[in-house]
N, C-alpha and C positions, 0 to 999 in steps of 0.2 A: 504493499499499500504505500509506503514511504517513496519507494522508487517512482511509482506511478504519479505521485503528487508532485515530486521533483521534476519529472519529465514535462508535466503540465506547466509548472512555472517557467522551466526553460523554453518551452515553445511560445508562451505568452510573452516573455521578455524578448525573444527573437522577432516577434511580430511587432511589438511595439518599438524596438530598436530600428526595425527596417522601415517603418512608418515615419519615425523621426529623421532618418538619413533621407528619405525620399521627400521630404518637405522641402528641402534645399535644391534637390537637383533630380533628374530622371535618369540620367545615364552617365556613365563615366567611360570616356574613350581617349586612350592614350595619355592619361594622366590630366585631362581637362574634364570638367564637369559641366553638364548642359541640362536646360530645361528644353523640352521639345514641344513643338507646335506639329502634331501629325497631320492636320488639316491642310496646311499650306507647306509642309515639309521644311520647315526652318527650325534653326536652334539657337538658343541664347547661352552664351558662355556666363556661367555663374561660379559661384564659390560654394563649397560646402561647410565653410567656417571651421573645419578641423585641419585642412591641409592649405598651406600657403604656396602661391606661385612664386618661383624664385629664379635668379640668373636671367639669361637671354631667352625670352619666349617667343615662339613662332606659332601664331594661332592658325589652325588649318581653315581652308575656305569652305571645305565641306567635310561632313562625317557620314560614315556608313553605319546604320544601326538595324539589325535584322534584315539585311538585304535592301534597305531603303536608304537612299541618299538624301542627306539634309543639307541645306545651305546655312552657314553660320552668319546670321544677319545682325545679331546685336551683341554688344558686351553689357550685360545685366548690371543692375544697381549693385555698388559694392563688390563687383566681382574680383577685382584686384585690391580691394581696400586693405591697407595695412600690411601689404606683402613687402616688407622692409628690405629683403634681399632680392626684389626684382630690380635688374638693371637696365633691361631695354625689351620693348614689345614691338613684334612685327604684326601689323593688323592686315587681314586679307580684304581685297576689295569687294567682298560680298557683304562686309559689315556697313550698316547705314546709321547706327545709334550707339553712343557711348553713353551708359545710364549715370544716373545720379550716384555721387562718391565712387565712380568707377575706379579711379586711381587714387583716391584719398589716402593720404599718408604712406605713399609710396616713396619713403625718403632716400632710397638708393637708386631710384629711376634716372637715369642721365640721358636717355635716348628714346624717342618715339616719333615714328611717322604716321600721321592721319591720312589715310588714302582718300582719293577724290570721291569715293562712294559714301563717306559719312556725311549726314545732313545735320545732325544735331549733337551738341555736347551737353551733358546734364549738368545740374547744379552741382557745385563742389567737385567736379569731375577730376581735376588735377590739384586739388587743395593739399597744402602741406606737402607737396613734391620738392623738397628741399634741395636737392641736387639737380633738377631740371634747369638748365640755363636759357635755352631757346626752344621755340616751337613754331611751326607754320601751320596756319589755319587754311585748309583748301578752300577753292571757290565753291565746293559743293555744300559747305556748312551754312546753313540759313539761321540757325538759332544756338546761342550760348547761354546755358543756364546761370542762374544767380551764383556768385561767389566761385565761379569755375576754377579761377587760379589762386584763390585765396591763399595767403600765408605761404606761397611758393617763394621762398626767400632767395633763391639764386637766379629767378627768372628775370633776365635782363633785355631780351629780345623776343619779339613776337611779329611775325609776318602774316598779314593776311593778303589772300589773293582775291581781285574783284571777279565777277562783274559788280556786286554790290557788296557793302559790309553786311553782315549778318545782324539779326535782331539780338541784342544782347540783355541779359538780366542785370540785377542790381550788384554793385561793388565786384565786378568780376576780377579786377586786379587789385582787390584791398589787401594791404600788408605785403606788397611785392615791391622790389627795388625798380620796378619797371616805369620808366620815364616816357617811352616813345613807342607807339604801335607803327609798324611800317605797312603800308598798303601798297602792294607792287603792282604796277600798271603793265599788264602783260604785252600790251602793243609796243611801248617803247622802252620796256625793260629798266625803267627807273623807279627810284623809290621817292614817294612824297608824303 
């Protein structure tokens, strides 16, 4: 009887733990964690809050799960938040959205390239990225959320590509040493 009760407790704990883990992500593929949208075959990169991404990270454009190919279209809210040992990220051209707090607190991040597919940067997206010194915002970005670069204390250069400046939230450069934002005119190749 005691063995049977112990078995029931173990099975219950296993189901509860599985439900807790799946709250944060649906699937893990090659060390990355994703929430899936099976209707439109897309995936959002997330964190499971137990594993932290580190080093030089290259995000895949697609993943295959159970024989179905999913396009990685977003970096979810807080997906790299507080990944202190993250040094660089390569984002694929399939990604259109960088979520709120996406890279917040990534104090080791020194390099990132935002591809031309990205249309929005969430609030606090690059906040407290203390070693990020420069960034280029591609012309595809139409909105930048509140406090996007807040407290990124080494950020001294931002280049924005036209055609039009994006819609920006409140205090996107608060507590940065940034003095100038360069908008590059692609026709004349000059900064103004």
